[in-house]
N, C-alpha and C positions, 0 to 999 in steps of 0.2 A: 594678683593676678598675672601671669607670667607675660614678660615686654615680649618676646619674641613668637608669641603664638599667635596664631592669624585669629584675625574675626571675619565671620563671614563676607564684610565688603573686601578683603584681602584677595577671601579666596574667588570671589567674583571676579576682579582685577587678573590674577593669575589664569583665568580659564578665558577672561577676556584678549591676555596677549599671547597666550596660546593658540585660540581661534585666529588673532591679526597675524600672527605666524604662521599659519597653513594659509592663511587665505593669499599672502605676500609669495611663498612659496609654491603655491597654485598658480599666482600672476608671474612669476619667474619663469615658470619652465616653456610655457607659451611666449615669452618673449626672446627664451632663448632658441627655442627653434624656429620662431621668426627673423631671427637675427641671421642664426646659418641660413635660412633658405635666402636673405638678402646678399650675403656673405658667396655665395654658390651662385646667384644668378650674375651678378658682377663679376665675378673671378672668370664664369665660362663663356662669356659674353657671347651668350646665343649657342654656346657649341655642350655637346651632352657631357659633362666628363662626372663621375658619378664619385663626389669628393665623400659622403659618407661612408662610401664600401672604402675609398684610400683608408679614411681613420679606421674604418674597423680593422682592414688589412694592419696597419701601421698598429696597431695597439695589439694586435694579434700576434707581429714581431714580436713587439717588446714582450709579451708574455712568456713568445715561445725561448726569447735569451735569456730571460731573467729565468727562467725552469735551469735554460744548461748554466748558467752560474751558480743558483743555487746548490746544481749538483757539482759543479766545480770543488766550489769553495765546501758542502759537506763531506765529500770525499779527503779533504784537504790538500788537493792536488798540487804543488807550489807554478803559479805564473813562471815562466822564464824573464831573462832582465829587457830582451831583444828577441825578436823572432831572428831564427835564423835566416840568411839569404836561401840553402834551399829549401828548407823550408816555406817560403814564400812563394820559389816557382813551383815546387812542387803542389801547391795548395790552389796556387793558379789552374795550373794547369788540368787540373783533377776537378775544379772548381766547373773552368770552360767546356772540358771535355761531359760532367754529369748535370749541370746543366742544361745543357743542348740534347744530351740525352733524353731529358726531362721532360723538356718541355716544345719540342721539334720531333725526336723522331719517330718512325712509323709505328713501332713495337711499340712504344710507350702512348699511344694512340686511344687506347679505352681506360686508363686513366685521365684522361683530357678529355673524352666524349662527352661525359656530362654537361660543363662546362663553357664546349665550344662545339661549331660546326667547322667540316670541311669544306677546304677551300680549291685544292690541290697538292700536287707535289710540289716543292720548295727545294731544290738542292738532292744530291743525291742522299738517298734514303729518308730525306727531313719531309715536312708537311708543311705547307700552310693553312692556318687553323683561325678561326674569326672567336671574339667571345658571343656567347650563344646570350641575345637578349632577356635581361632581368636578371642576369648574372653576370653584371656586365668586370667587376673586378677582378673576381675570383681567374673567368676569362681570360684576361688581360696578365694576371699574374703568370696563370698555367702554359702559356704559350708563349711571354716572355724570355728569353735567355737572359739578360739584363736583370727584370724581377726574380727568378729563378735564380740567380747566382746569389744574391745578397744571401736567402737562407740558405743558400747548398754552403756559403762558406762560413757562413756561423757552426752548421753541424758540424763541418770537418773540422773547423780551428777547435771546438768542445772535444771532437772524439777525441784531438792527439792529445789533451789535457788528458782526459778521462782513459782513455783507450788507445796510447799514443803506436805500441806495436802494429796494431789491426787497425788501425787508421790508418798508418802512413803502407799499411799494406795494398788496402783498396787502392788509398791515393798511387800508387805507384802504376798496379792495372789500369787506373783512370787516363793516366800520364803514358801509358805504354798503347792504351787504346786511342789517345788524341795523335801521337805519335806513328801509331800505322794507318791512321785515319787521312793522315797529312801523303805518307808514302803511297797511298791509295789515287789521292788525289794529282799526286805528283805525277803516275806511272801511266795514269789516266791521259792526263797532257801529253805528256812526252808520246803515247801512242798516237794521240788523234795530231799531234805535230809532224812527226814520223811517216805516218799515212795516208795525211791530209786530211782528215776527218773531223769536220768540223761541226 
């Protein structure tokens, strides 16, 4: 008789172990859900905080940056030893401008409309919008220039590695737009001051 062969009793034990593992797995999922609910209730202290949505957003951002990193690696693009100061300044200004354009500008409101509701104007050519109920996380993301800038800076950084000339050209245009906006605001303030209109 083969000492390694399984007997009917051994097979029953193996089947029993599989059933026990499945039951333990079935009990683990509700426990984890309850732990997440308790943690969310404790953290939120009575406020409406969509932690699940934030977790999904972080997961999506991780996948997004991993995809860019994979593309950079597959293309064999060399990473610089350190960023050049000029590139940091250009990326900062371009990120600022594109983030505000995407999250606040009147002209881009159709992109945000499925996830937000219009509240009113907010500054020159910008809108105040609030996240629509039930889609809080996406609504918060698309109306928050600080949140949007994380995605934008990742995109511009990857673009500089994959398509440096085209990306720097686009960033230069965004920086010029930011400069033009600053000049428009300065001019309006100057006109208001000299004419006494407030």
